[in-house]
DSSP file (Angstrom, degrees, kcal/mol; ACC not computed):
  #  RESIDUE AA STRUCTURE BP1 BP2  ACC     N-H-->O    O-->H-N    N-H-->O    O-->H-N    TCO  KAPPA ALPHA  PHI   PSI    X-CA   Y-CA   Z-CA
    1    1 A M     >        0   0    0      0, 0.0     4,-2.2     0, 0.0     5,-0.2   0.000 360.0 360.0 360.0 -34.5   21.5   14.2  -11.9
    2    2 A P  H  >  +     0   0    0      0, 0.0     4,-2.3     0, 0.0     5,-0.2   0.952 360.0  53.1 -59.5 -47.3   17.9   15.8  -12.0
    3    3 A P  H  > S+     0   0    0      0, 0.0     4,-2.3     0, 0.0     5,-0.1   0.863 108.6  50.2 -56.4 -33.9   16.3   12.3  -11.4
    4    4 A L  H  > S+     0   0    0      2,-0.2     4,-3.0     1,-0.2     5,-0.2   0.910 109.4  51.1 -68.4 -40.8   18.5   11.8   -8.3
    5    5 A L  H  X S+     0   0    0     -4,-2.2     4,-2.2     2,-0.2    -1,-0.2   0.877 109.5  50.0 -62.9 -35.7   17.5   15.2   -7.0
    6    6 A I  H  X S+     0   0    0     -4,-2.3     4,-2.4     2,-0.2    -2,-0.2   0.930 112.1  47.2 -66.9 -46.0   13.9   14.4   -7.5
    7    7 A F  H  X S+     0   0    0     -4,-2.3     4,-2.9     1,-0.2    -2,-0.2   0.903 111.4  52.1 -61.0 -42.1   14.3   11.1   -5.6
    8    8 A A  H  X S+     0   0    0     -4,-3.0     4,-2.4     2,-0.2    -2,-0.2   0.924 110.9  46.7 -62.4 -44.3   16.2   12.8   -2.8
    9    9 A A  H  X S+     0   0    0     -4,-2.2     4,-2.3    -5,-0.2     5,-0.2   0.936 113.1  50.0 -64.5 -44.2   13.5   15.4   -2.4
   10   10 A Y  H  X S+     0   0    0     -4,-2.4     4,-2.5     1,-0.2     5,-0.3   0.923 111.9  47.4 -63.7 -40.3   10.9   12.7   -2.4
   11   11 A S  H  X>S+     0   0    0     -4,-2.9     4,-2.5     1,-0.2     6,-0.8   0.902 111.9  49.3 -66.9 -36.3   12.7   10.7    0.2
   12   12 A M  H  X5S+     0   0    0     -4,-2.4     4,-0.6     4,-0.2    -1,-0.2   0.856 114.0  46.7 -67.5 -34.7   13.3   13.7    2.4
   13   13 A I  H  <5S+     0   0    0     -4,-2.3    -2,-0.2    -5,-0.2    -1,-0.2   0.914 122.5  34.1 -70.6 -46.2    9.5   14.6    2.2
   14   14 A C  H  <5S+     0   0    0     -4,-2.5    -2,-0.2    -5,-0.2    -3,-0.2   0.922 135.2  18.3 -81.5 -44.3    8.2   11.1    2.8
   15   15 A F  H  <5S-     0   0    0     -4,-2.5    -3,-0.2    -5,-0.3    -2,-0.1   0.564  90.4-124.0-110.3 -15.6   10.8    9.6    5.3
   16   16 A G  S  <<S+     0   0    0     -5,-0.7     2,-0.3    -4,-0.6    -4,-0.2   0.479  87.8  54.3  82.4  -0.5   12.6   12.6    6.7
   17   17 A H  S    S-     0   0    0     -6,-0.8    -2,-0.3    -9,-0.0     2,-0.2  -0.981  99.2 -84.5-158.4 160.0   16.0   11.2    5.6
   18   18 A L        -     0   0    0     -2,-0.3     2,-0.3    -3,-0.1   -10,-0.1  -0.497  55.8-179.0 -69.3 133.6   17.6   10.0    2.5
   19   19 A S        -     0   0    0     -2,-0.2    -8,-0.1   -11,-0.1    -7,-0.1  -0.874  24.3-129.6-131.4 165.2   16.7    6.3    2.0
   20   20 A I    >   -     0   0    0     -2,-0.3     3,-1.4    -9,-0.0     0, 0.0  -0.869  40.6 -91.5-112.5 151.4   17.4    3.6   -0.5
   21   21 A P  T 3  S+     0   0    0      0, 0.0    -1,-0.0     0, 0.0     0, 0.0  -0.333 109.4  14.9 -64.7 146.7   14.7    1.5   -2.1
   22   22 A Y  T >  S+     0   0    0      1,-0.1     3,-1.6     2,-0.0     4,-0.2   0.630  77.4 137.7  64.4  23.4   13.9   -1.7   -0.2
   23   23 A E  G X   +     0   0    0     -3,-1.4     3,-1.0     1,-0.3     4,-0.1   0.802  68.6  60.9 -66.1 -24.9   15.6   -0.6    3.0
   24   24 A Y  G >  S+     0   0    0      1,-0.2     3,-1.2     2,-0.1    -1,-0.3   0.542  80.7  83.4 -78.7  -1.9   12.7   -2.0    4.9
   25   25 A S  G <  S+     0   0    0     -3,-1.6    -1,-0.2     1,-0.2    -2,-0.1   0.613  82.1  65.0 -72.3  -9.7   13.3   -5.6    3.5
   26   26 A V  G <  S+     0   0    0     -3,-1.0     2,-0.3    -4,-0.2    -1,-0.2   0.582  78.9 100.5 -86.3 -11.8   15.9   -6.0    6.2
   27   27 A R  S <> S-     0   0    0     -3,-1.2     4,-2.4     1,-0.1     3,-0.4  -0.597  73.1-137.5 -76.2 132.7   13.2   -5.8    9.0
   28   28 A E  H  > S+     0   0    0     -2,-0.3     4,-2.1     1,-0.2    -1,-0.1   0.803 101.1  52.3 -62.4 -32.9   12.3   -9.1   10.3
   29   29 A E  H  > S+     0   0    0      2,-0.2     4,-1.9     1,-0.2    -1,-0.2   0.853 111.3  48.8 -71.5 -31.4    8.5   -8.5   10.5
   30   30 A F  H  > S+     0   0    0     -3,-0.4     4,-2.4    -6,-0.2    -2,-0.2   0.903 111.3  49.2 -71.0 -42.6    8.6   -7.3    6.8
   31   31 A K  H  X S+     0   0    0     -4,-2.4     4,-1.4     2,-0.2    -2,-0.2   0.912 110.1  52.4 -63.3 -40.8   10.6  -10.5    5.8
   32   32 A A  H  < S+     0   0    0     -4,-2.1     4,-0.4     1,-0.2    -1,-0.2   0.923 112.7  43.6 -62.2 -44.5    8.1  -12.7    7.7
   33   33 A G  H >< S+     0   0    0     -4,-1.9     3,-0.9     1,-0.2    -1,-0.2   0.884 113.1  49.6 -69.8 -38.5    5.1  -11.2    5.9
   34   34 A M  H 3< S+     0   0    0     -4,-2.4     6,-0.8     1,-0.2     5,-0.3   0.704 100.4  67.8 -72.5 -20.6    6.6  -11.2    2.4
   35   35 A S  T 3< S+     0   0    0     -4,-1.4     2,-0.5    -5,-0.2    -1,-0.2   0.638  83.5  88.7 -74.6 -13.2    7.7  -14.9    2.8
   36   36 A Q  S <> S-     0   0    0     -3,-0.9     4,-0.9    -4,-0.4     2,-0.1  -0.724 101.1 -36.3 -92.0 126.3    4.1  -16.1    2.8
   37   37 A G  T  4 S-     0   0    0     -2,-0.5     2,-0.7     3,-0.1     5,-0.2  -0.390 116.7 -16.0  68.7-145.5    2.5  -16.9   -0.5
   38   38 A F  B >4 S-A   41   0A   0      3,-2.5     3,-2.0     1,-0.2    -3,-0.1  -0.893 131.7 -32.3-100.7 103.3    3.4  -14.7   -3.6
   39   39 A M  T 34 S-     0   0    0     -2,-0.7    -1,-0.2    -5,-0.3    -4,-0.2   0.868 127.4 -42.4  47.4  46.9    5.0  -11.6   -2.2
   40   40 A G  T 3< S+     0   0    0     -4,-0.9     2,-0.6    -6,-0.8    -1,-0.3   0.278 113.5 115.7  90.6 -11.3    3.0  -11.6    0.9
   41   41 A I  B <   +A   38   0A   0     -3,-2.0    -3,-2.5     1,-0.2    -1,-0.2  -0.838  28.5 150.9 -92.4 117.9   -0.3  -12.5   -0.8
   42   42 A S        -     0   0    0     -2,-0.6     2,-0.3     1,-0.4    -1,-0.2   0.814  54.7 -15.2-118.2 -59.3   -1.5  -15.9    0.5
   43   43 A H  S    S-     0   0    0     -6,-0.0    -1,-0.4     2,-0.0     2,-0.2  -0.968  72.6 -82.4-148.4 159.8   -5.3  -16.4    0.6
   44   44 A F        -     0   0    0     -2,-0.3     3,-0.1    -3,-0.1    -3,-0.0  -0.429  41.1-175.7 -69.1 126.6   -8.5  -14.6    0.4
   45   45 A R    >>  -     0   0    0     -2,-0.2     4,-1.6     1,-0.1     3,-0.5  -0.973  20.8-152.1-128.8 119.6   -9.5  -13.0    3.7
   46   46 A P  H 3> S+     0   0    0      0, 0.0     4,-2.2     0, 0.0     5,-0.2   0.821  96.0  60.9 -56.3 -35.0  -13.0  -11.2    3.9
   47   47 A S  H 3> S+     0   0    0      1,-0.2     4,-2.4     2,-0.2     5,-0.1   0.924 103.5  48.6 -63.1 -41.6  -11.6   -9.0    6.7
   48   48 A V  H <> S+     0   0    0     -3,-0.5     4,-2.5     1,-0.2    -1,-0.2   0.915 108.7  53.6 -62.3 -41.7   -9.0   -7.6    4.5
   49   49 A L  H  X S+     0   0    0     -4,-1.6     4,-0.9     1,-0.2     5,-0.3   0.880 110.4  48.2 -59.6 -40.6  -11.6   -6.9    1.7
   50   50 A Y  H >X>S+     0   0    0     -4,-2.2     4,-1.9     2,-0.2     5,-1.3   0.913 109.5  52.1 -63.5 -44.7  -13.6   -5.0    4.3
   51   51 A L  H 3<5S+     0   0    0     -4,-2.4     7,-0.4     1,-0.2     4,-0.3   0.917 114.3  42.5 -62.1 -44.5  -10.6   -2.9    5.5
   52   52 A I  H 3<5S+     0   0    0     -4,-2.5     8,-1.9     7,-0.2    -1,-0.2   0.598 123.5  34.6 -83.8  -8.0   -9.7   -1.8    2.0
   53   53 A T  H <<5S+     0   0    0     -4,-0.9     8,-2.6    -3,-0.5     9,-0.9   0.834 132.1   2.5-109.5 -52.2  -13.2   -1.1    0.8
   54   54 A V  T  <5S+     0   0    0     -4,-1.9    -3,-0.2    -5,-0.3    -2,-0.1   0.460  86.9 118.4-124.2  -2.3  -15.6    0.3    3.4
   55   55 A H     >< -     0   0    0     -5,-1.3     4,-1.7    -4,-0.3     7,-0.2  -0.344  66.5-125.7 -69.0 148.2  -13.6    0.7    6.7
   56   56 A R  T  4 S+     0   0    0      1,-0.2    -1,-0.1     2,-0.2    -5,-0.0   0.795 102.5  57.0 -67.9 -25.5  -13.4    4.4    7.9
   57   57 A Y  T  4 S-     0   0    0      1,-0.1    -1,-0.2    -6,-0.0    -5,-0.1   0.970 134.4 -13.4 -74.8 -52.9   -9.6    4.4    8.2
   58   58 A R  T  4 S+     0   0    0     -7,-0.4    -2,-0.2     4,-0.0     2,-0.1   0.195  85.8 146.3-132.8  17.2   -8.5    3.5    4.6
   59   59 A G     X  -     0   0    0     -4,-1.7     4,-1.9     1,-0.1    -6,-0.3  -0.383  41.7-148.0 -64.7 127.4  -11.6    2.2    2.9
   60   60 A L  H  > S+     0   0    0     -8,-1.9     4,-1.8     1,-0.2     7,-0.2   0.929  99.6  42.3 -62.8 -48.7  -11.7    3.1   -0.8
   61   61 A F  H  4 S+     0   0    0     -8,-2.6    -1,-0.2     1,-0.2    -7,-0.2   0.747 110.3  57.9 -76.6 -22.0  -15.6    3.4   -0.9
   62   62 A Y  H  4 S+     0   0    0     -9,-0.9    -1,-0.2    -7,-0.2    -2,-0.2   0.921 114.7  35.7 -70.2 -44.0  -15.6    5.3    2.5
   63   63 A H  H  < S+     0   0    0     -4,-1.9    -2,-0.2     1,-0.2    -1,-0.2   0.728 134.2  25.8 -81.4 -23.8  -13.3    8.1    1.2
   64   64 A S    ><  +     0   0    0     -4,-1.8     3,-2.1    -5,-0.2     4,-0.3  -0.617  67.9 174.6-140.6  74.2  -14.7    8.1   -2.4
   65   65 A P  G >  S+     0   0    0      0, 0.0     3,-2.0     0, 0.0     4,-0.4   0.800  74.0  68.3 -54.0 -32.8  -18.3    6.8   -2.3
   66   66 A F  G >  S+     0   0    0      1,-0.3     3,-1.3     2,-0.2     4,-0.3   0.744  85.4  70.6 -65.4 -17.5  -19.0    7.5   -5.9
   67   67 A L  G X> S+     0   0    0     -3,-2.1     3,-0.8     1,-0.3     4,-0.7   0.631  82.7  73.3 -67.2 -15.0  -16.5    4.7   -6.9
   68   68 A A  H <> S+     0   0    0     -3,-2.0     4,-1.8    -4,-0.3     3,-0.4   0.804  83.4  67.7 -67.4 -27.9  -19.1    2.3   -5.6
   69   69 A L  H <> S+     0   0    0     -3,-1.3     4,-2.5    -4,-0.4    -1,-0.2   0.804  90.1  63.1 -63.7 -25.9  -21.1    3.1   -8.8
   70   70 A A  H <> S+     0   0    0     -3,-0.8     4,-1.3    -4,-0.3    -1,-0.2   0.892 102.4  49.6 -61.1 -41.0  -18.3    1.4  -10.7
   71   71 A V  H >X S+     0   0    0     -4,-0.7     4,-0.5    -3,-0.4     3,-0.5   0.947 112.2  47.4 -59.9 -49.8  -19.2   -1.9   -8.9
   72   72 A W  H >< S+     0   0    0     -4,-1.8     3,-1.0     1,-0.2    -2,-0.2   0.867 108.8  54.2 -61.2 -38.8  -22.8   -1.4   -9.7
   73   73 A D  H 3< S+     0   0    0     -4,-2.5    -1,-0.2     1,-0.2    -2,-0.2   0.776  97.6  67.4 -64.4 -29.1  -22.1   -0.6  -13.3
   74   74 A G  H <<        0   0    0     -4,-1.3    -1,-0.2    -3,-0.5    -2,-0.2   0.706 360.0 360.0 -70.2 -16.9  -20.2   -3.9  -13.6
   75   75 A F    <<        0   0    0     -3,-1.0    -1,-0.3    -4,-0.5    -2,-0.2   0.455 360.0 360.0 -87.6 360.0  -23.2   -6.0  -13.1
């Protein structure tokens, strides 16, 4: 019972209602995206690399610039 209560609390905090896992897989736009390639991953796109690394909205290095040192250390 405690794990179910934890999941219910998580669901209420994140979504505002009780939800079940994968409820979004019934949405058509989600199905269309996930049907391409392997689980939605199809081919390398430089624009996506830019968005997840240095873009202001969700860029990893924008929000935590010290993580860029890990790239430097890799060389």
